[in-house]
C-alpha positions in Angstrom: -40.9 -40.5 77.7 -38.6 -37.7 78.7 -36.6 -36.4 75.7 -33.0 -37.6 75.4 -30.5 -34.8 75.4 -29.2 -35.6 71.9 -32.8 -35.5 70.7 -33.1 -32.0 72.1 -30.0 -30.9 70.2 -31.5 -32.4 67.0 -34.8 -30.5 67.6 -32.8 -27.3 68.1 -31.2 -27.9 64.7 -34.7 -28.2 63.3 -35.6 -24.8 64.8 -32.4 -23.2 63.3 -33.5 -24.5 59.9 -37.0 -23.1 60.5 -38.5 -26.6 59.9 -41.4 -26.0 62.5 -42.8 -23.4 60.0 -43.2 -26.2 57.4 -43.8 -29.4 59.3 -46.1 -30.6 62.1 -44.8 -31.8 65.4 -45.5 -35.5 64.6 -43.5 -35.1 61.4 -40.7 -33.5 63.2 -40.7 -36.3 65.7 -40.3 -38.8 62.9 -37.4 -36.7 61.5 -35.7 -36.8 64.9 -36.0 -40.6 65.0 -34.7 -41.0 61.5 -31.7 -38.7 62.2 -31.0 -40.6 65.4 -31.3 -44.0 64.0 -29.3 -43.3 60.8 -26.4 -41.9 62.8 -26.2 -44.9 65.2 -23.3 -47.4 65.2 -24.1 -50.5 63.1 -26.9 -48.9 61.0 -27.3 -50.5 57.6 -30.5 -49.1 56.3 -33.3 -51.1 57.9 -36.3 -49.4 59.3 -36.3 -51.9 62.2 -32.9 -50.5 63.2 -34.2 -46.9 63.1 -37.0 -48.1 65.4 -34.7 -49.8 67.8 -31.7 -47.4 67.8 -33.8 -44.2 68.2 -36.0 -45.7 71.0 -39.1 -45.0 68.8 -42.3 -45.2 71.0 -44.7 -46.3 68.3 -44.9 -49.6 66.4 -42.2 -49.9 63.7 -44.8 -50.0 60.9 -45.4 -46.3 61.5 -42.0 -45.6 60.0 -42.9 -47.2 56.7 -46.3 -45.5 56.7 -44.5 -42.2 57.3 -42.3 -42.7 54.2 -45.0 -44.1 51.9 -48.3 -42.4 52.8 -47.8 -39.5 55.3 -48.8 -36.2 53.6 -45.6 -34.2 54.5 -44.2 -32.2 51.6 -40.7 -33.5 50.8 -40.0 -30.5 48.5 -40.0 -28.2 51.6 -37.3 -30.3 53.2 -35.3 -30.3 50.0 -35.6 -26.5 49.8 -34.4 -26.0 53.3 -31.4 -28.3 52.7 -30.5 -26.3 49.6 -30.8 -23.0 51.4 -28.4 -24.3 54.0 -25.9 -25.4 51.4 -26.1 -22.0 49.6 -25.2 -20.3 52.9 -22.0 -22.2 52.9 -20.7 -20.7 49.7 -17.6 -18.5 50.1 -17.8 -15.7 47.5 -14.0 -15.3 47.7 -13.4 -18.8 46.5 -14.0 -20.6 43.2 -17.3 -22.5 43.3 -17.5 -26.1 42.1 -20.6 -28.1 41.3 -19.7 -31.9 41.3 -21.7 -34.3 39.1 -21.6 -38.1 39.3 -23.9 -41.1 39.8 -23.9 -44.1 42.0 -25.6 -47.5 42.3 -27.5 -49.0 45.2 -27.2 -52.7 44.3 -30.2 -54.9 45.0 -30.9 -58.6 44.7 -32.7 -59.4 41.5 -36.2 -60.5 42.5 -37.8 -63.8 41.4 -40.2 -63.6 38.5 -42.8 -64.8 41.0 -42.2 -62.0 43.4 -45.5 -60.2 44.2 -44.0 -57.0 45.7 -40.6 -56.3 44.1 -38.7 -53.1 45.0 -39.9 -50.4 42.6 -37.6 -48.3 40.4 -34.9 -50.9 40.0 -33.2 -51.7 36.7 -30.1 -53.0 35.1 -27.2 -50.5 35.2 -23.5 -50.7 34.4 -21.4 -50.7 37.6 -17.9 -49.1 37.0 -16.8 -50.5 40.4 -17.7 -54.1 39.4 -17.1 -53.7 35.7 -20.4 -55.3 34.8 -24.2 -54.8 34.6 -26.0 -55.1 38.0 -29.5 -54.8 39.3 -30.4 -51.9 41.5 -31.2 -48.2 41.8 -29.1 -45.5 40.0 -28.9 -42.1 41.5 -27.5 -38.9 39.9 -26.1 -36.6 42.5 -25.0 -32.9 42.5 -22.7 -31.5 45.3 -21.5 -28.1 46.0 -17.9 -27.5 47.0 -16.6 -24.2 48.3 -13.4 -23.9 50.2 -12.5 -27.1 52.1 -16.0 -28.6 52.4 -18.5 -30.2 50.0 -22.3 -30.6 50.5 -24.9 -32.6 48.8 -27.3 -30.3 46.9 -29.7 -32.3 44.8 -30.3 -35.8 43.4 -32.4 -37.6 41.0 -33.4 -41.3 40.7 -32.4 -42.2 37.2 -34.7 -44.8 35.5 -34.0 -45.8 31.9 -37.7 -46.4 31.0 -38.7 -43.0 32.4 -35.8 -40.6 31.8 -34.4 -39.4 28.5 -30.8 -39.7 29.6 -28.4 -38.9 32.5 -27.0 -36.1 30.3 -30.5 -34.5 30.1 -31.0 -34.8 33.9 -27.6 -33.1 34.3 -28.7 -30.3 32.0 -31.8 -29.9 34.1 -29.7 -29.7 37.2 -27.5 -27.0 35.8 -30.4 -24.9 34.7 -31.7 -25.0 38.3 -28.4 -24.1 40.0 -28.1 -20.7 41.7 -26.2 -17.9 39.9 -22.9 -17.0 41.5 -20.5 -14.0 41.2 -17.3 -15.9 41.5 -15.7 -18.2 38.9 -17.9 -21.4 38.8 -17.0 -24.8 37.4 -19.0 -28.0 36.7 -16.8 -31.0 37.5 -17.7 -34.3 36.0 -16.3 -37.6 34.7 -16.0 -38.6 31.0 -19.6 -39.9 30.9 -21.0 -36.4 31.3 -18.5 -34.3 29.4 -20.7 -33.6 26.4 -21.8 -30.8 24.1 -25.2 -30.5 25.8 -23.8 -30.2 29.3 -21.1 -27.7 28.2 -23.7 -25.5 26.5 -26.0 -25.7 29.5 -23.0 -24.6 31.7 -22.2 -21.7 29.4 -25.8 -20.6 29.5 -25.5 -20.3 33.3 -22.1 -18.5 33.2 -20.2 -21.6 34.2 -17.2 -23.5 32.8 -16.7 -27.2 32.6 -13.7 -29.2 33.8 -14.3 -32.9 33.0 -12.5 -36.2 32.3 -12.3 -36.9 28.6 -12.4 -40.2 26.7 -9.2 -40.8 24.7 -11.2 -41.3 21.5 -12.4 -37.7 21.5 -11.6 -35.8 18.3 -9.2 -32.8 18.4 -7.6 -30.7 15.6 -3.9 -30.1 16.2 -2.5 -28.0 13.4 -5.9 -28.4 11.8 -5.6 -32.2 11.5 -8.5 -34.3 12.7 -7.4 -37.0 15.0 -8.3 -38.9 18.2 -6.6 -37.8 21.4 -5.0 -41.2 21.9 -3.6 -41.2 18.4 -2.2 -37.7 18.9 -0.6 -38.9 22.2 1.6 -41.4 20.4 3.5 -38.5 18.8 4.3 -36.8 22.1 7.7 -37.4 23.6 8.7 -37.2 27.2 10.8 -34.1 26.4 7.6 -32.2 25.4 5.8 -32.9 28.7 5.9 -31.0 32.0 6.0 -32.6 35.5 3.0 -31.7 37.6 2.2 -32.9 41.1 -1.5 -33.2 42.2 -2.0 -34.3 45.8 0.5 -37.1 46.3 0.8 -38.1 42.7 3.2 -36.8 40.0 2.4 -36.8 36.3 3.9 -36.1 32.9 1.5 -33.7 31.2 1.0 -32.2 27.8 -1.3 -29.3 27.1 -3.3 -29.0 23.9 -5.3 -25.9 23.3 -7.6 -25.6 20.3 -10.7 -27.0 18.7 -12.5 -30.2 19.6 -15.6 -31.8 18.1 -18.5 -29.7 19.4 -16.2 -27.0 20.9 -14.5 -24.2 19.1 -11.7 -23.9 21.7 -10.8 -25.7 24.9 -7.8 -27.1 26.8 -7.1 -30.8 26.8 -4.6 -32.0 29.3 -3.0 -35.3 28.6 -1.5 -37.1 31.7 0.6 -40.1 32.3 1.9 -41.2 35.8 5.5 -40.1 36.0 6.7 -43.6 37.0 4.9 -45.3 34.1 5.7 -45.5 30.3 3.8 -43.0 28.1 1.5 -45.7 26.7 -2.2 -45.4 25.8 -3.2 -47.7 28.7 -1.7 -45.2 31.2 -3.1 -42.1 29.5 -5.8 -40.0 31.1 -7.3 -36.8 29.6 -9.1 -33.8 31.0 -11.0 -31.0 29.3 -11.3 -27.4 30.5 -13.5 -24.9 28.8 -11.7 -22.1 30.7 -8.6 -21.6 28.6 -7.2 -19.0 31.1 -6.5 -21.6 33.7 -3.0 -23.0 34.0 -2.4 -26.7 33.6 -1.8 -27.0 37.3 -5.0 -25.2 38.1 -7.0 -27.5 35.8 -5.7 -30.6 37.4 -6.0 -29.2 40.9 -9.6 -28.1 40.3 -10.6 -31.5 38.8 -9.2 -33.2 41.9 -12.0 -31.5 43.8 -14.4 -34.0 42.1 -13.1 -36.7 44.4 -15.3 -35.2 47.2 -18.4 -36.7 45.6 -16.9 -40.2 45.7 -16.2 -39.7 49.3 -19.8 -38.7 49.9 -21.1 -41.8 48.2 -18.8 -43.9 50.4 -19.9 -42.1 53.6 -23.7 -42.4 52.9 -23.3 -46.1 52.1 -21.1 -46.8 55.0 -22.8 -44.7 57.7 -26.3 -43.7 56.7 -27.7 -46.9 55.1 -28.0 -45.7 51.4 -27.0 -49.1 50.1 -29.1 -51.1 52.4 -32.5 -49.3 52.3 -35.3 -52.0 52.4 -38.4 -50.0 51.6 -40.2 -51.0 48.4 -42.3 -48.2 47.1 -40.8 -45.5 44.8 -42.1 -42.6 46.9 -40.8 -44.1 50.1 -37.4 -44.7 48.5 -37.1 -41.1 47.3 -38.1 -39.8 50.7 -35.7 -42.1 52.4 -32.8 -40.9 50.2 -33.9 -37.3 50.9 -33.7 -38.0 54.7 -30.2 -39.4 54.2 -29.1 -36.2 52.5 -30.8 -34.2 55.3 -29.1 -36.3 58.0 -25.7 -35.8 56.3 -26.1 -32.0 56.3 -27.7 -31.7 59.7 -25.2 -33.9 61.5 -22.4 -31.7 60.1 -24.3 -28.5 61.0 -25.0 -29.7 64.6 -21.4 -30.5 65.3 -19.9 -27.6 63.2 -17.6 -30.2 61.6 -17.2 -32.0 58.3 -19.4 -35.2 58.3 -16.4 -37.5 58.7 -15.7 -36.0 62.1 -19.3 -35.0 63.0 -20.7 -38.6 62.7 -18.4 -39.8 65.4 -19.2 -36.9 67.7 -22.9 -37.5 67.1 -22.5 -41.1 68.2 -20.7 -40.1 71.4 -23.6 -37.7 72.0 -26.0 -40.6 71.7 -24.2 -42.7 74.2 -23.9 -39.7 76.5 -27.6 -38.9 76.2 -28.7 -42.4 77.1 -26.3 -42.6 80.1 -27.4 -39.2 81.3 -31.1 -40.2 81.0 -30.5 -43.4 83.0 -28.5 -41.6 85.6 -31.1 -38.9 86.2 -34.0 -41.5 86.3 -32.0 -43.6 88.8 -31.3 -40.5 91.0 -35.1 -39.9 91.1 -35.7 -43.5 92.3 -37.1 -44.8 89.0 -36.9 -48.6 88.9 -34.8 -50.4 86.3 -37.9 -52.0 84.7 -39.5 -48.6 84.4 -36.3 -47.1 82.8 -36.3 -49.9 80.3 -40.0 -49.2 79.5 -39.3 -45.5 79.0 -36.4 -46.3 76.6 -38.7 -48.8 74.8 -36.2 -51.7 75.4 -38.3 -53.7 77.8 
């Protein structure tokens, strides 16, 4: 089959990333079909869709074989992805490393199932407010300037891994050194002594959400944040606007459990009573930041939630239907690769680039059909060449 024009653009992207130095032509052809299939309208994660949407010339079982048994080295692909991300760092801007986890919910298999999906377990879903069955993935993203990029991920399994905190510490120790101010952004699950010490060891600060039962020492008195908050009046707060929301905020600077000195920012929505149920707290280990800066910087963490929504909605993260652990990891790696490459090809953030990619797909197919028709190729032959006959 003659190459479709959007396939040629994908292949040029591979050359720009120097992938032909690491991977054989058959492997690169598989990469092309995965990128093409994942970026298609209506894709939900099934290999049969990748086979159909990308006009794959071989039997669909070659895709599962490629993920499970093919000897290509996934660490090379991860390294090239990370090199691309590091090139996007603006040394004149603060650098943010975003930490969070997400769930790929699956149907609990019957006890009689002979081939259940590997690596699944019971995990608490904050979205659903209950324990669900599925895969849990810990993700790290880099944000510099206006754009955020996925940098690394781990499949968290309770029976194999010590804890999500330890995985986060491992992540931090592997992050590249930077010359500009660098911050680890995380939710309250990760804001811990171990993570803070790991960040300090790499020359980074931590800005994280904080549980309201954390211990602080105002005037040397040991108390929980939520207890301390009951003694704060509206007159003692400042009004701060973050994005479209306005808050009453109080700044505590001093000792916490496991931290000699930090800043705790207590926030209440400006249009709500200053009650415990409305209270949100944030910790910054960088005491030189203003309260406004702390809240503005923490708001950058939202980019990782956007990423989870995009890879589930567009690239099939939630609906992946391969069963073997190695194949699942490789599939997730190809999702991360697709996310980065699509943005790089279109020179746009992913939210814009994915729609441009889809238009290029339609254009490439129309162009192919037109050129074949001009050369007198029959309709049946065109269908055969597109593998839709």
